N, C-alpha and C positions, 0 to 999 in steps of 0.2 A: 258736193256735200262739205258741209263747212262746221269747222270741230273747233272747239278747243279756245286757242289765242285768234283762233282767224273768223270764230264767231262775234266778229264785231257787229254795231249796225252796219256801218258800209260793206261788209262783207256778208251780210243775207239781203240785204237791201240789191246787192248786186249780183247775190244767187237765183233771188226770186225773180228780179228784172229776165233772168235768162230763160224763166218760161216762153217769154214771148216768143221764142223757136219753135214751140209744139206747134203743131198741126191740128186740123179740125178732128179727124179721124182717133187722135192718142188720147192715152189717158195719163193726168196730171196729178202724181201722188206727191203731196208734202209732210212732213215730220220735220215739226216744231217740237225739239226736248230742250227743258230747260229747265229756267227758274222764270216764276211768273208772278205778277202781282198788280194790283191795281192804283194808279196815281192820285193822291188828292182830290181830282175833278170829274173821279170815277172811270177814267179811261184805262181799260185793261194793256197792261204795255209785257212784251219778255225785256227781260235783265242781260242786256248784252254781253257778253266779257269787257268792254268801256265802260258799263253802263255803273253811275254813280247811284247806289239805293237811298241815298240821303236826297238827291236831284230827281228821282224817277220821272219825274213832268217833262222834263229839260233832254235827260239821258239816256231813258228808257224809248225802247222800239214801239209806237201801240200797233197790235195788229193788224189795227184797220187799216195801215200801210201794206204791210206783208198782204193781206186780203184783196185789196185795191190791184196786189198785180198779178193774183192769181185769177182773179174776176176777168182779166183783159188775155187772158191767154188766150189763143187761139182752140186749145184741145176745150173739146164740148164736155170732157168726161172731167169731172173735177175732186178728188177727195184729200180733205185734209185732216191729217190726226195730232193734235194737241196735247203733250204731255207736259203738262204744270200748272203749279197751284191755282186755284182761284177761275179755272179756265171755263166752267162751266155756267149755266146760266143760273139763274140766282132771283127769287122772286122777292123781292122790296125788302126784307127783311135786312135790318143793321145787324152791327156789331161785330165781336169777335168769330175767326174761325179758330176755336185750340184744337193743338196737337191731344189725340188721345194717349190715355197714360201708358196703355201696351200699343205704342207704335210698332208698325212693321216695319221700317224703318225709317232714314233719313227725310225729310221732306222736300219739297220744289218749291215752297214757296218764298217771300221774303226773308221768314224769320218765321219761328216755332209757334206762335201764334199772332196771327195776320190781322188788323182790323180792318174794315172795310169803311170806303167814304159814306157818310150818313148818306140817307135819300137817294140811292142809288136805286133807280126803276130798272124794271125788269124793260123796257122799251130802250136805255141806253144801253144795252148791252149791246156789244159789237155785233152779234149774229142778228140780232132784232131789226138795228139801224141796217146791215147787210143786205136782209132776207126781203126789206124793199126794194131793193136793186135787182131783185129775182137773179143773180149771179149763177144760179145753178149746181154749184157748188155742196158736196155732200162734206158736213164739219163732224169730226168724231173727239170730244175733247174728253180728255182723262178723268176728270173727277166734277162733281157737279160744282156750283161758284161758291159754295158754303161748306167745302171739304178739304185737305191739304192732298196733294198727289207725291205719293210716294218712291221711293229707289232706295236698293239695297246695293249694298257693297258687293256680296257673292254674287251678283246678276250682273253685275257693272251696268245696268240700265233701270231705268224706272220701271215701277210695274205691268204700267202700261204698254211701255214697251215691248217689255219681255212678253205681253201676252202678245202684241200684232206679231212679234215675232215666230213663237211657236204656232198662231193661225197662220202664218205663211208657211210655217215649214212644213203643212198636213193639217193641224188641229181645227184650223176652221173647215177644213173640206166637209160638211156633214155626209152630204150625197157619193162622195166620192169620185166623182168627174175628173179630178184633177183642176178644175177651178174653185177660184172663192168669190162667192157674189155676194154684192151689197150688204142684204142678210146675215149669210152666212157668217161673215167679217163682223159685225155689228156685235151679232148675238155670242159671237166666240169669245169676243174681246172682253166686251161686257163683261160674260160668267167668267172667266182665267182673273180679269184684276179686280174681282172682286172678292176671289176665293185666295190670289196672294194676299192679298189688303184685310184677308179675316173680316171681309164687309164694311170696312173703314173708306171705302175707294170706289165711288159709280161710276161709271165710263156714262157719260150721257150723249145722243145726238143731239146737238146743238141746232141742225138745223139739215133736213136731208131733203131728197130729190126724188123724187118715185121715179119717176121719167129716164133717171141716169142708168145706163144699164152697165154697170161699174160690175167687172169682174177681175179678179187677177190669181195668173196661174200662180198655182202649188210651187212653191220653189224649194224643188230637190237638191237635195245633198246642203244644206243652211244646218248650222246648230245653235240653235237661241239659248 
């Protein structure tokens, strides 16, 4: 777990590198929650604790670096949960991402209104580049590429992260078998995030793997 001042570029890289200790039969789940934005060249970056927003291209952490470490992990089942603005797919449109007037909370973007690099194409999104490498990871993003991702102080979490916690606490176990399958988790998180945001934020599956037998146990005793 890397948080706050420890969530530097070096700290996150080191934590992700630790996934190399996993085994083929393991399930790797990585949650990245924080601020995200596109650099001028279209690269999607995480804003680490030591990032300079004025020099995002040089100091931001390209998500592709982290996903490459996840892809190199021996574990055959991999789930990536990304709670940050502009994190999902965006089909070719350009221009600003405007904060809604009736915002459900603070945004997890670089600023309240974030402008995308012009000419950003669907195939330039990190997930589509990585799809060609067939890494097998399932990637769930907190919002579409032209939406903000929100957080609420009273929740001490992003809305997407809150929805994940509630799902793992049992809300995502639709059939009551004590396990939360891939489809159960994705459906529950999407439904709850949309509800918490009043429809302003829609999680998306950037990449799926129908062959991945992803199942997570209901975490008894946790309080979202």
